N, C-alpha and C positions, 0 to 999 in steps of 0.2 A: 768816541761818540759822545755827543752832548745830549744827555737824557732830557734836559729841559726843552731843547729844540725839537727832539723827536716827539715828545709828548705834545708840544705846541702844534706841530705839523699834522700828526696823526688824528687828533681829535679837534683840530681847529680852535685851540685855546690861545688866549693872550699869553705872551711869554712871561709876564709878571705873575700871572695866575699859575702857570705851569711850574715856575720856580718855587712858588709857595707850596704847591702840591708835593714836588720832589723833596724839598727841604723838610716838610712835615713828615714824610715817610722815613727819610733818613734819620731824623731826630727821634722818631718813635722806635726805630730799630736800635739806635745807640742807647736810649734809655732802658729798653728791655734787656739788652746785653749787660749794661752796667748793673742792673738790679738782679742779675743772675738768671734771667729767663732765657729760654731757647726760642729763637725766631726762625720759622720755616717759611720759605717761599717755594711753593709747590713747583716742581719741574726745574728749579734753579739750584736750591741748596738750603743749608741751614747755618745759622750763626749761633755761637754759644761762647761762654766764658770758661776757659780752662785754668785750673790752678796748678802751679808747678812748685815743687818743694825746693828748699834751699839745697845747695850742693857746693862742693869744692871745685873751683875752676882754676885755669891757669892764665896769667897775663901773657898774651902772645908776644909782647915786646921783650920781656925779660924772663919769662918762665916762672915767675913767682906765683905761689899758690894764693888764691883769693877766695873769700867766702862770697858766694852769689846768694843774695837773699831770696826768699820765696816771692813769687809774683803771680799775677793773674793776667792772662792775655786773651784777646778775642781769637776765636777759632772759626774757620769756615769749612764746612764739609760739602763737597759738590753733590748735587742731586743726581739720581739715576738717569733721568731724561737728558740733562745737560751733558753728563759724562758720555752717554751713548751717542748723542749728537756729535760731540767733538771727536769721539772715537771713529765714527763713520766717515768724517770729513778728512781724517789724516791718512 
């Protein structure tokens, strides 16, 4: 699905304006996550930043032990309404 086209058609917006709106929303979500804030979209889900500690891993090619450094990754948790909607359709 192309969100820009959907927005443009639903509320009769110029596609360039719709693209600016979508890009602005996505940029705001990215900036909030990067700064450690939690972003919630009601009925859809929430985005946050998760921190992972360092650990010892294995190289799958040769089995050698490697140190995996700590990292922060974006995390998405599905909202209750979306989860129930998907559950009902399956």
